[in-house]
MARDOBA-411013 format. One record per residue (C-alpha): residue number from 1; residue in three letters; x, z, y. Coordinates in pm, whole numbers. Layout:
N
+-----+--------+--------+--------+--------+
! num ! residu !      X !      Z !      Y !
+-----+--------+--------+--------+--------+
! NUM !    ALA !      X !      Z !      Y !
...
+-----+--------+--------+--------+--------+
***
This chain:
282
+-----+--------+--------+--------+--------+
! num ! residu !      X !      Z !      Y !
+-----+--------+--------+--------+--------+
!   1 !    UNK !  10844 !   6593 !  11478 !
!   2 !    UNK !  11006 !   6935 !  11456 !
!   3 !    UNK !  10814 !   7257 !  11511 !
!   4 !    UNK !  10962 !   7603 !  11551 !
!   5 !    UNK !  10720 !   7830 !  11371 !
!   6 !    UNK !  10634 !   8145 !  11567 !
!   7 !    UNK !  10866 !   8033 !  11850 !
!   8 !    UNK !  10601 !   8109 !  12113 !
!   9 !    UNK !  10590 !   8472 !  12002 !
!  10 !    UNK !  10966 !   8499 !  12039 !
!  11 !    UNK !  10964 !   8332 !  12382 !
!  12 !    UNK !  10706 !   8586 !  12500 !
!  13 !    UNK !  10915 !   8863 !  12345 !
!  14 !    UNK !  11229 !   8739 !  12519 !
!  15 !    UNK !  11049 !   8702 !  12853 !
!  16 !    UNK !  10926 !   9059 !  12828 !
!  17 !    UNK !  11270 !   9198 !  12759 !
!  18 !    UNK !  11441 !   8998 !  13028 !
!  19 !    UNK !  11818 !   8971 !  13028 !
!  20 !    UNK !  11913 !   9296 !  12860 !
!  21 !    UNK !  12060 !   9330 !  12512 !
!  22 !    UNK !  11769 !   9497 !  12331 !
!  23 !    UNK !  11697 !   9170 !  12154 !
!  24 !    UNK !  12019 !   9234 !  11959 !
!  25 !    UNK !  12083 !   9529 !  11730 !
!  26 !    UNK !  12443 !   9644 !  11676 !
!  27 !    UNK !  12610 !   9685 !  11339 !
!  28 !    UNK !  12760 !  10032 !  11313 !
!  29 !    UNK !  13017 !  10186 !  11077 !
!  30 !    UNK !  12748 !  10403 !  10918 !
!  31 !    UNK !  12775 !  10418 !  10538 !
!  32 !    UNK !  12420 !  10358 !  10413 !
!  33 !    UNK !  12509 !  10290 !  10051 !
!  34 !    UNK !  12632 !  10480 !   9747 !
!  35 !    UNK !  13006 !  10424 !   9720 !
!  36 !    UNK !  13022 !  10461 !   9339 !
!  37 !    UNK !  12733 !  10218 !   9290 !
!  38 !    UNK !  12890 !   9977 !   9539 !
!  39 !    UNK !  13221 !   9980 !   9348 !
!  40 !    UNK !  13034 !   9905 !   9024 !
!  41 !    UNK !  12847 !   9629 !   9204 !
!  42 !    UNK !  13178 !   9486 !   9324 !
!  43 !    UNK !  13305 !   9474 !   8966 !
!  44 !    UNK !  12989 !   9294 !   8854 !
!  45 !    UNK !  13005 !   9057 !   9153 !
!  46 !    UNK !  13354 !   8937 !   9058 !
!  47 !    UNK !  13309 !   8939 !   8678 !
!  48 !    UNK !  13280 !   8594 !   8515 !
!  49 !    UNK !  13227 !   8746 !   8172 !
!  50 !    UNK !  12867 !   8848 !   8242 !
!  51 !    UNK !  12745 !   8492 !   8304 !
!  52 !    UNK !  12655 !   8230 !   8045 !
!  53 !    UNK !  12820 !   7977 !   8275 !
!  54 !    UNK !  13148 !   8174 !   8289 !
!  55 !    UNK !  13121 !   8208 !   8664 !
!  56 !    UNK !  13069 !   8500 !   8899 !
!  57 !    UNK !  12879 !   8556 !   9222 !
!  58 !    UNK !  13215 !   8521 !   9398 !
!  59 !    UNK !  13239 !   8157 !   9292 !
!  60 !    UNK !  12980 !   8072 !   9556 !
!  61 !    UNK !  13030 !   8364 !   9793 !
!  62 !    UNK !  13404 !   8380 !   9851 !
!  63 !    UNK !  13538 !   8729 !   9916 !
!  64 !    UNK !  13880 !   8720 !   9752 !
!  65 !    UNK !  14119 !   8475 !   9922 !
!  66 !    UNK !  13895 !   8382 !  10217 !
!  67 !    UNK !  13653 !   8649 !  10325 !
!  68 !    UNK !  13370 !   8421 !  10436 !
!  69 !    UNK !  13097 !   8527 !  10195 !
!  70 !    UNK !  13017 !   8160 !  10139 !
!  71 !    UNK !  13188 !   7851 !   9998 !
!  72 !    UNK !  13298 !   7524 !  10152 !
!  73 !    UNK !  13077 !   7312 !   9926 !
!  74 !    UNK !  12867 !   7051 !  10102 !
!  75 !    UNK !  12555 !   7079 !   9888 !
!  76 !    UNK !  12420 !   7320 !   9823 !
!  77 !    UNK !  12581 !   7516 !  10107 !
!  78 !    UNK !  12518 !   7885 !  10026 !
!  79 !    UNK !  12450 !   8136 !  10300 !
!  80 !    UNK !  12714 !   8399 !  10363 !
!  81 !    UNK !  12677 !   8724 !  10172 !
!  82 !    UNK !  12843 !   8914 !  10458 !
!  83 !    UNK !  12585 !   9128 !  10641 !
!  84 !    UNK !  12316 !   8983 !  10412 !
!  85 !    UNK !  12167 !   9326 !  10346 !
!  86 !    UNK !  12057 !   9327 !  10712 !
!  87 !    UNK !  11843 !   9015 !  10668 !
!  88 !    UNK !  11465 !   9034 !  10658 !
!  89 !    UNK !  11436 !   8743 !  10414 !
!  90 !    UNK !  11645 !   8564 !  10153 !
!  91 !    UNK !  11670 !   8213 !  10013 !
!  92 !    UNK !  11699 !   7885 !  10205 !
!  93 !    UNK !  11329 !   7898 !  10294 !
!  94 !    UNK !  11303 !   8276 !  10325 !
!  95 !    UNK !  11093 !   8290 !  10011 !
!  96 !    UNK !  11218 !   8637 !   9912 !
!  97 !    UNK !  11185 !   8952 !  10121 !
!  98 !    UNK !  11353 !   9205 !   9892 !
!  99 !    UNK !  11729 !   9201 !   9832 !
! 100 !    UNK !  11713 !   9345 !   9479 !
! 101 !    UNK !  11447 !   9097 !   9371 !
! 102 !    UNK !  11655 !   8815 !   9516 !
! 103 !    UNK !  11960 !   8932 !   9319 !
! 104 !    UNK !  11757 !   8912 !   8998 !
! 105 !    UNK !  11635 !   8564 !   9095 !
! 106 !    UNK !  11991 !   8442 !   9160 !
! 107 !    UNK !  12114 !   8584 !   8830 !
! 108 !    UNK !  11862 !   8369 !   8644 !
! 109 !    UNK !  11857 !   8064 !   8872 !
! 110 !    UNK !  12037 !   7745 !   8757 !
! 111 !    UNK !  12186 !   7742 !   9107 !
! 112 !    UNK !  12313 !   8097 !   9052 !
! 113 !    UNK !  12458 !   8254 !   8741 !
! 114 !    UNK !  12209 !   8069 !   8523 !
! 115 !    UNK !  12178 !   8365 !   8284 !
! 116 !    UNK !  11856 !   8525 !   8165 !
! 117 !    UNK !  11850 !   8898 !   8228 !
! 118 !    UNK !  11840 !   9001 !   7861 !
! 119 !    UNK !  12150 !   8789 !   7795 !
! 120 !    UNK !  12323 !   8934 !   8101 !
! 121 !    UNK !  12266 !   9289 !   7977 !
! 122 !    UNK !  12382 !   9199 !   7626 !
! 123 !    UNK !  12704 !   9061 !   7772 !
! 124 !    UNK !  12759 !   9370 !   7987 !
! 125 !    UNK !  12704 !   9602 !   7690 !
! 126 !    UNK !  12976 !   9420 !   7496 !
! 127 !    UNK !  13234 !   9497 !   7765 !
! 128 !    UNK !  13373 !   9851 !   7700 !
! 129 !    UNK !  13450 !   9935 !   8064 !
! 130 !    UNK !  13087 !   9916 !   8166 !
! 131 !    UNK !  12951 !  10170 !   7918 !
! 132 !    UNK !  13115 !  10470 !   8088 !
! 133 !    UNK !  13054 !  10335 !   8438 !
! 134 !    UNK !  12679 !  10298 !   8394 !
! 135 !    UNK !  12654 !  10628 !   8208 !
! 136 !    UNK !  12847 !  10819 !   8474 !
! 137 !    UNK !  12670 !  10659 !   8772 !
! 138 !    UNK !  12316 !  10612 !   8645 !
! 139 !    UNK !  12305 !  10855 !   8353 !
! 140 !    UNK !  12210 !  10577 !   8112 !
! 141 !    UNK !  12327 !  10247 !   7970 !
! 142 !    UNK !  12309 !   9921 !   8162 !
! 143 !    UNK !  11973 !   9764 !   8239 !
! 144 !    UNK !  11854 !   9500 !   8483 !
! 145 !    UNK !  11738 !   9744 !   8752 !
! 146 !    UNK !  12074 !   9923 !   8750 !
! 147 !    UNK !  12259 !   9591 !   8780 !
! 148 !    UNK !  12036 !   9486 !   9070 !
! 149 !    UNK !  12088 !   9822 !   9238 !
! 150 !    UNK !  12466 !   9821 !   9195 !
! 151 !    UNK !  12510 !   9470 !   9335 !
! 152 !    UNK !  12271 !   9552 !   9622 !
! 153 !    UNK !  12482 !   9857 !   9710 !
! 154 !    UNK !  12792 !   9637 !   9710 !
! 155 !    UNK !  12624 !   9386 !   9943 !
! 156 !    UNK !  12521 !   9675 !  10170 !
! 157 !    UNK !  12893 !   9756 !  10198 !
! 158 !    UNK !  12973 !   9404 !  10322 !
! 159 !    UNK !  12898 !   9466 !  10688 !
! 160 !    UNK !  13137 !   9325 !  10947 !
! 161 !    UNK !  13106 !   9497 !  11286 !
! 162 !    UNK !  13279 !   9308 !  11565 !
! 163 !    UNK !  13368 !   9342 !  11933 !
! 164 !    UNK !  13015 !   9224 !  12014 !
! 165 !    UNK !  12885 !   9541 !  11850 !
! 166 !    UNK !  13125 !   9750 !  12061 !
! 167 !    UNK !  12968 !   9582 !  12364 !
! 168 !    UNK !  12613 !   9649 !  12242 !
! 169 !    UNK !  12704 !  10012 !  12177 !
! 170 !    UNK !  12796 !  10060 !  12542 !
! 171 !    UNK !  13153 !   9943 !  12590 !
! 172 !    UNK !  13095 !   9682 !  12860 !
! 173 !    UNK !  13469 !   9608 !  12870 !
! 174 !    UNK !  13466 !   9495 !  12506 !
! 175 !    UNK !  13391 !   9136 !  12612 !
! 176 !    UNK !  13603 !   8923 !  12843 !
! 177 !    UNK !  13446 !   8735 !  13136 !
! 178 !    UNK !  13419 !   8403 !  12946 !
! 179 !    UNK !  13263 !   8581 !  12648 !
! 180 !    UNK !  13004 !   8744 !  12874 !
! 181 !    UNK !  12933 !   8404 !  13031 !
! 182 !    UNK !  12884 !   8263 !  12683 !
! 183 !    UNK !  12644 !   8546 !  12601 !
! 184 !    UNK !  12449 !   8469 !  12918 !
! 185 !    UNK !  12420 !   8104 !  12816 !
! 186 !    UNK !  12326 !   8209 !  12462 !
! 187 !    UNK !  12044 !   8425 !  12600 !
! 188 !    UNK !  11903 !   8132 !  12794 !
! 189 !    UNK !  11923 !   7881 !  12510 !
! 190 !    UNK !  11932 !   8038 !  12165 !
! 191 !    UNK !  11754 !   8372 !  12133 !
! 192 !    UNK !  11405 !   8240 !  12047 !
! 193 !    UNK !  11556 !   8168 !  11703 !
! 194 !    UNK !  11881 !   8367 !  11695 !
! 195 !    UNK !  11811 !   8735 !  11761 !
! 196 !    UNK !  11817 !   9069 !  11585 !
! 197 !    UNK !  12112 !   9233 !  11414 !
! 198 !    UNK !  12241 !   8912 !  11251 !
! 199 !    UNK !  12144 !   8681 !  11538 !
! 200 !    UNK !  11925 !   8491 !  11294 !
! 201 !    UNK !  11792 !   8521 !  10941 !
! 202 !    UNK !  11448 !   8646 !  11045 !
! 203 !    UNK !  11258 !   8328 !  11133 !
! 204 !    UNK !  11144 !   8017 !  10948 !
! 205 !    UNK !  11166 !   7672 !  11104 !
! 206 !    UNK !  10917 !   7412 !  10993 !
! 207 !    UNK !  11040 !   7054 !  10984 !
! 208 !    UNK !  10769 !   6791 !  10952 !
! 209 !    UNK !  10874 !   6446 !  10831 !
! 210 !    UNK !  10630 !   6173 !  10726 !
! 211 !    UNK !  10348 !   6424 !  10712 !
! 212 !    UNK !  10537 !   6661 !  10479 !
! 213 !    UNK !  10657 !   7007 !  10575 !
! 214 !    UNK !  10995 !   7149 !  10482 !
! 215 !    UNK !  11079 !   7511 !  10557 !
! 216 !    UNK !  11421 !   7650 !  10635 !
! 217 !    UNK !  11537 !   7996 !  10733 !
! 218 !    UNK !  11725 !   8015 !  11061 !
! 219 !    UNK !  12087 !   8092 !  10963 !
! 220 !    UNK !  12263 !   8406 !  11079 !
! 221 !    UNK !  12543 !   8367 !  11333 !
! 222 !    UNK !  12762 !   8657 !  11228 !
! 223 !    UNK !  13109 !   8517 !  11141 !
! 224 !    UNK !  12971 !   8169 !  11210 !
! 225 !    UNK !  13307 !   8018 !  11310 !
! 226 !    UNK !  13447 !   8107 !  10966 !
! 227 !    UNK !  13166 !   7964 !  10754 !
! 228 !    UNK !  13182 !   7584 !  10797 !
! 229 !    UNK !  13030 !   7350 !  10692 !
! 230 !    UNK !  12691 !   7415 !  10847 !
! 231 !    UNK !  12325 !   7365 !  10752 !
! 232 !    UNK !  12200 !   7396 !  10395 !
! 233 !    UNK !  12326 !   7049 !  10308 !
! 234 !    UNK !  12664 !   7099 !  10474 !
! 235 !    UNK !  12598 !   6806 !  10708 !
! 236 !    UNK !  12800 !   6943 !  11002 !
! 237 !    UNK !  13170 !   7025 !  10991 !
! 238 !    UNK !  13198 !   7188 !  11333 !
! 239 !    UNK !  12983 !   7389 !  11570 !
! 240 !    UNK !  12988 !   7100 !  11818 !
! 241 !    UNK !  12834 !   6875 !  11550 !
! 242 !    UNK !  12566 !   7140 !  11502 !
! 243 !    UNK !  12479 !   7125 !  11872 !
! 244 !    UNK !  12455 !   6745 !  11860 !
! 245 !    UNK !  12230 !   6748 !  11552 !
! 246 !    UNK !  12002 !   7015 !  11699 !
! 247 !    UNK !  11972 !   6826 !  12026 !
! 248 !    UNK !  11883 !   6506 !  11839 !
! 249 !    UNK !  11613 !   6695 !  11650 !
! 250 !    UNK !  11463 !   6837 !  11970 !
! 251 !    UNK !  11521 !   7192 !  11850 !
! 252 !    UNK !  11749 !   7278 !  12141 !
! 253 !    UNK !  11487 !   7236 !  12409 !
! 254 !    UNK !  11655 !   7353 !  12730 !
! 255 !    UNK !  11997 !   7197 !  12684 !
! 256 !    UNK !  12019 !   6853 !  12526 !
! 257 !    UNK !  12395 !   6846 !  12570 !
! 258 !    UNK !  12633 !   7140 !  12572 !
! 259 !    UNK !  12968 !   7061 !  12726 !
! 260 !    UNK !  13222 !   7167 !  12986 !
! 261 !    UNK !  13233 !   7535 !  13078 !
! 262 !    UNK !  12907 !   7609 !  12894 !
! 263 !    UNK !  13057 !   7490 !  12565 !
! 264 !    UNK !  13385 !   7673 !  12625 !
! 265 !    UNK !  13207 !   7998 !  12710 !
! 266 !    UNK !  12961 !   7969 !  12423 !
! 267 !    UNK !  13247 !   7919 !  12176 !
! 268 !    UNK !  13419 !   8224 !  12325 !
! 269 !    UNK !  13103 !   8427 !  12267 !
! 270 !    UNK !  13063 !   8304 !  11908 !
! 271 !    UNK !  13423 !   8415 !  11847 !
! 272 !    UNK !  13312 !   8772 !  11925 !
! 273 !    UNK !  13082 !   8757 !  11621 !
! 274 !    UNK !  13379 !   8733 !  11384 !
! 275 !    UNK !  13386 !   9079 !  11228 !
! 276 !    UNK !  13630 !   9307 !  11056 !
! 277 !    UNK !  13695 !   9280 !  10683 !
! 278 !    UNK !  13475 !   9537 !  10504 !
! 279 !    UNK !  13666 !   9837 !  10374 !
! 280 !    UNK !  13539 !   9781 !  10020 !
! 281 !    UNK !  13731 !   9451 !  10008 !
! 282 !    UNK !  14063 !   9595 !  10124 !
+-----+--------+--------+--------+--------+
***
């Protein structure tokens, strides 16, 4: 049995709003981060020297060769870091609600950098470049809060506005007819779970198997066609496989099968969620 937690509230919400686009919030080009801190955070994000495991955040959240913000590992299958600062919760089960706290957790986690914070800071202090950077930006030497803040500012710079945002901001010609048809189908079928600025990432689904509950955060759909495989265990290689699995689990209630023009139009709409490469990565 599969239960969508709080789904009823979202259905009521959707019914109230009708068919307009207020259930979605556009990403804009507004700079809401400190550029100097973001550049320091970028350096830390890519630096393997600061981890006991000789790996960086980029090892799991690819931003160098392939700008997906995730990896192609099957398990665990990390969420994309692109647009992550816009999420309301973090972690596979949404167990964290603060980005900076989640960064600290991932630094220490065996599934992250696997490095205790005191060791991380000791490593940073042994790298000459960082002394001046922290002093100039924060007015003091490196500490955990500064590291959290710098990486958070970098993640805030990883927004990827797309043609869908142009449409939400008033350019009704930004989407082609098949993309608009896909959006219409998406409204009918997907928005109880996939809504908000990231079209997901703000709701927990409860899966009950053999009397035990497992909780998973609804994934965001921004750049979804670039971030295969799908689900936290990487069990689906394509979006079509995702639809099949969801239908089998009775999560897609209104449409057991998606095919023909509906599938073609929905894929066209999902393509509009592929965003531009963030300036900080160019």
